[in-house]
C-alpha positions, 0 to 999 in steps of 0.5 A, spaced: 792 535 766 795 529 762 788 525 763 784 531 761 789 532 755 788 524 753 780 525 754 780 531 749 784 528 744 780 521 744 774 526 743 777 529 737 779 523 734 772 520 735 769 526 732 773 525 726 773 518 725 765 518 726 765 524 720 768 519 716 764 513 717 769 509 721 763 506 726 758 505 720 756 497 720 758 493 715 754 486 716 751 481 711 747 478 717 741 481 720 742 484 727 737 487 732 740 491 738 736 493 744 738 499 748 736 499 755 734 505 759 732 507 766 730 514 768 731 521 764 734 526 769 736 533 768 738 535 776 745 533 777 744 532 784 739 526 782 743 524 777 749 522 782 744 518 786 741 514 781 747 511 776 743 508 771 739 515 770 742 519 764 740 526 761 734 526 756 739 530 751 744 524 751 739 519 751 737 522 744 744 523 741 745 516 743 739 513 739 741 518 733 748 516 733 746 508 732 742 511 727 748 514 723 751 508 723 746 504 719 741 502 724 733 503 723 729 504 729 723 499 729 718 497 734 718 491 738 712 489 735 715 489 728 720 484 731 717 477 728 716 481 721 723 482 720 724 476 715 719 479 710 721 482 704 719 489 706 724 489 711 731 490 707 735 493 712 741 489 716 741 492 722 735 494 727 734 498 733 729 497 739 729 502 744 727 500 751 725 503 758 725 499 764 721 501 771 716 506 768 719 512 772 715 518 771 721 522 769 721 519 763 714 520 761 714 527 758 720 525 754 718 519 751 711 522 749 715 527 745 719 522 742 713 518 740 710 524 737 715 528 734 721 524 733 717 517 731 721 513 736 718 507 738 719 505 745 718 499 749 717 500 757 717 494 762 713 496 768 711 492 774 704 492 775 703 491 782 708 497 784 704 501 779 697 499 782 700 501 789 704 507 787 710 503 790 717 504 791 722 500 788 726 497 794 733 499 792 730 507 792 728 505 799 734 502 801 738 508 799 733 513 802 734 509 809 741 509 809 742 516 807 737 518 813 739 514 818 741 517 825 746 512 827 753 511 823 752 504 823 746 499 823 746 491 825 742 486 821 741 479 821 743 476 815 745 468 813 746 467 821 750 472 822 749 480 824 754 484 820 754 492 821 753 496 815 755 504 815 752 509 811 758 508 806 756 501 805 749 502 802 752 499 795 754 493 799 748 492 802 744 493 795 748 487 792 747 483 798 740 484 798 740 482 790 743 475 791 738 473 796 732 469 795 726 473 794 723 472 801 729 473 804 730 480 801 723 482 804 725 479 811 731 483 810 728 489 808 723 489 814 729 489 819 731 495 816 725 498 816 724 496 823 731 499 825 729 505 822 722 506 823 723 513 825 724 515 817 717 516 814 714 514 808 714 521 806 721 522 808 723 517 803 719 520 797 722 526 799 729 523 798 733 525 792 734 517 791 727 516 790 724 516 783 716 516 782 713 511 777 708 512 772 701 511 774 696 507 769 693 514 766 700 516 764 702 509 761 695 509 758 696 516 755 703 513 752 699 507 749 695 511 745 701 511 740 702 505 736 709 506 737 709 504 744 709 497 747 709 495 754 712 489 757 712 485 764 718 487 768 715 482 773 709 483 778 713 487 783 721 487 781 722 480 784 728 476 780 726 470 776 732 466 779 730 468 786 723 465 786 720 458 786 718 456 779 711 456 781 711 463 784 714 465 777 709 462 773 703 465 778 706 472 778 708 472 770 701 470 769 698 475 774 702 481 771 700 480 764 693 480 766 694 486 770 697 490 764 691 487 759 686 489 764 689 496 765 691 498 758 688 493 753 695 491 751 696 484 751 703 483 752 708 478 750 714 481 752 718 479 759 724 484 761 728 480 766 729 485 773 736 486 773 737 481 767 737 475 772 735 469 768 736 462 765 734 457 760 729 454 765 726 461 767 725 462 759 721 455 759 717 457 764 715 464 761 714 461 754 709 456 757 705 463 760 704 466 753 711 470 753 714 470 746 720 474 748 724 475 754 730 480 755 736 480 759 742 485 760 747 481 756 751 487 752 751 484 745 747 484 739 742 479 737 743 475 730 736 475 727 736 468 725 739 466 732 733 469 736 729 464 739 726 467 746 731 471 749 734 477 746 740 481 749 740 488 751 746 494 751 745 499 757 745 506 754 750 510 757 748 516 753 752 520 748 755 526 751 760 532 749 766 529 753 769 522 754 767 519 747 774 515 747 770 511 752 764 511 748 768 508 742 771 503 746 764 501 748 761 501 741 767 497 739 766 492 744 759 491 743 760 490 736 766 486 736 770 490 732 777 493 733 779 501 733 785 504 734 783 509 740 779 503 744 
């Protein structure tokens, strides 16, 4: 009860301070902030299963909150023009969606048309081409549908057991592996759970369908829509050899151009995993900007190739006390309710 009272009090304080302009930006250098989203979901059961998904309503409210504080929405294609005299605002906001989930399609289409919100979507062209399944969606579905309570898998010369409750632990282990080792581990998991069909995985609440090329091309008809490479098939840039990164990034860029006509110059790092070396490789492959998941804003006069992005958590009707804390942390200002 005490916790609920504190949250309610924090929400009230936040709304009052917001109405008095407490969170409005007061800066003398141009900044560019990027909000990063994944899926947009209205089904509460699916929201619980996919923690990066938020509701469309809270997403739109979050974008509007940033605008109220002084941010101006721009397309990623305008980034290199911000030094022009006609761009006289000091704070600019770019909206990005990763992975190209189909549950975002109708919302993005409406926002482009009705709300005039520019969107950059990062896609994995090989997965789009093959109607693929992201490996973590498959892992979650297989763990959920396992007939046994535990499963033994060979990893790093050991044979640890994983229970159904170890799904997140297993995912984290997968993400740390070199890409080929990850693929090998997934093969083990598939072999140990070969009684689970692909249809069962796609019917699982953990699975999220991705857009097809026709969907992406419909969105691309709007000039406010931009496309970025999100790697070829969501391989982590730091977990593959340099030559493979080069070949995959070039192929992903070519596929996007062939399928959509959009010659992308943007590379969004899967899981934000990157280094100065990967930036260097991608720059040589024709990418002018890369994007991480480091939660901080970007000073325009300091941008070289890589830009940071905030994870959009959605602006809801409750827990605004935490939202105030997050805003203050990202913008490095103090607040009495943080």
